[in-house]
C-alpha positions in Angstrom: -23.3 52.2 -19.8 -21.4 52.3 -16.8 -17.6 52.1 -16.3 -15.9 49.1 -14.2 -15.1 51.5 -11.2 -18.8 52.2 -10.7 -19.9 48.6 -10.4 -21.6 47.5 -6.8 -23.2 44.5 -5.6 -27.0 44.2 -6.0 -28.9 45.3 -2.8 -28.8 42.3 -0.5 -26.1 40.6 -1.8 -23.8 41.0 0.8 -25.0 40.9 4.5 -23.0 42.1 7.2 -21.8 39.3 9.9 -23.0 39.7 13.5 -20.3 40.4 16.2 -22.4 38.3 18.8 -22.0 39.5 22.8 -20.6 42.9 21.9 -22.7 45.0 24.3 -26.9 45.2 24.6 -27.0 48.3 22.4 -25.6 46.1 19.6 -29.0 44.2 19.9 -27.1 40.6 19.9 -25.4 41.2 23.3 -26.1 39.6 26.9 -27.2 36.2 26.0 -25.6 36.6 22.2 -28.9 34.9 20.4 -28.8 31.9 22.7 -31.8 32.8 24.5 -32.0 32.2 28.5 -30.2 29.7 30.4 -30.2 26.1 29.3 -28.4 23.1 27.6 -27.9 25.1 24.6 -26.9 28.2 26.1 -24.0 26.6 27.8 -20.8 25.6 26.1 -19.8 22.0 25.3 -22.7 20.7 26.7 -23.7 18.2 23.8 -21.4 15.8 21.9 -21.5 15.8 18.0 -24.9 13.8 16.8 -27.0 14.4 20.3 -30.5 14.7 19.0 -31.8 15.1 22.5 -31.8 12.1 24.0 -33.5 10.1 20.7 -31.5 7.3 19.3 -29.1 9.4 17.0 -29.5 8.6 13.1 -25.6 6.9 13.4 -27.2 4.3 15.4 -30.4 4.0 13.8 -29.2 3.2 10.4 -27.2 0.1 9.6 -23.4 0.0 9.3 -22.3 -0.9 6.0 -18.6 -1.1 3.9 -15.6 -2.4 5.1 -14.4 -2.4 8.8 -11.6 -3.2 10.5 -12.2 -6.6 12.9 -9.6 -7.2 15.7 -9.5 -10.9 14.8 -6.7 -10.5 13.0 -5.3 -11.6 9.5 -7.4 -14.2 8.0 -5.3 -16.8 6.0 -6.4 -17.0 2.7 -4.9 -20.0 0.7 -4.1 -20.6 -3.2 -6.3 -23.7 -3.6 -5.9 -26.4 -6.1 -7.7 -29.5 -6.7 -6.6 -33.0 -7.0 -7.6 -33.6 -10.6 -6.0 -30.5 -11.5 -2.7 -32.5 -10.6 -3.1 -35.5 -13.1 -1.1 -32.9 -15.3 2.1 -33.6 -13.8 4.1 -37.0 -14.5 4.7 -39.6 -12.1 7.0 -39.0 -9.4 7.4 -35.3 -10.1 7.3 -32.8 -7.1 4.3 -30.4 -7.2 4.6 -27.5 -5.1 3.8 -23.3 -5.0 6.6 -22.3 -7.5 5.8 -25.0 -10.2 1.7 -24.3 -10.2 2.6 -20.6 -10.5 4.9 -21.5 -13.3 2.3 -23.4 -15.1 -0.2 -20.7 -14.6 -2.6 -23.4 -12.4 -2.8 -20.8 -9.8 -2.7 -17.0 -9.8 -1.3 -15.7 -6.7 0.9 -17.1 -3.8 -1.2 -15.5 -1.0 -0.5 -17.3 2.2 0.4 -20.5 1.2 -0.9 -23.9 -1.0 -4.0 -25.9 0.0 -4.8 -29.3 -1.9 -9.0 -30.2 -1.7 -9.4 -33.8 -2.3 -12.1 -32.6 -5.3 -11.7 -35.3 -8.5 -9.8 -38.3 -8.7 -5.7 -38.7 -8.8 -4.5 -41.2 -11.0 -0.5 -40.3 -10.6 1.7 -40.9 -7.9 2.9 -37.4 -6.8 5.2 -35.4 -3.9 2.9 -32.8 -3.2 4.3 -29.9 -1.0 2.0 -27.6 0.6 1.3 -25.6 3.9 -2.4 -27.3 4.1 -4.3 -30.4 3.2 -7.9 -31.8 3.4 -8.4 -35.1 4.6 -9.2 -36.7 1.6 -6.6 -35.1 -0.6 -4.1 -36.5 1.8 -5.5 -39.7 2.1 -6.1 -39.9 -1.9 -2.5 -39.0 -2.4 -0.9 -41.5 -0.2 -3.2 -44.1 -1.6 -1.3 -43.8 -5.0 2.0 -44.3 -3.3 2.7 -40.3 -3.3 3.5 -38.1 -0.3 1.7 -35.4 0.9 4.5 -33.1 3.1 3.2 -30.1 5.2 5.9 -27.0 4.6 5.3 -24.2 7.0 
C-alpha cells in the first residue's frame, strides 16, 4: 500500500493547456491554430448565434413564454353579473368595498365592471368603473342608478 504523499493523477487525466501564439517553435505560433486568413482568423467578425448565413436557430424556432409588449398595461376589471346583485336589499348602495366584504369578488384589480347577465329584480344604486350597455339599461329600468366612478 502506498502513502498519501505518493498519490499521483492517472496518466492522461490532466493535460497542460496550450499557450497559443508564443512563437513558431511552440508548434502553436504564427496563426495560433486559426489556420490561414479568413473570417474565422479575424477577431470579432461574427456576432453570437451567426451560422454562416443560414437562418439561425433563434429565428427558426417559435417564440414562447411571457413577453413584454409596448402596448402598456391592459385594464383588468373585477366582474359581477346582474343576477348576483339580487342578494342586496332594495335601495342598497353596491360598490367595490361592499362586494369585497360579502366575498362576491376576490380582488379589486383595476375597478369593477357590471355585466348584463341574468335578471335584476331590485332597485339598487350601483357604483362601478364600467357597465355593459345591457347592465346599465336593466339597472335604470328598475328605477336604480348606475354611477360611473373614476
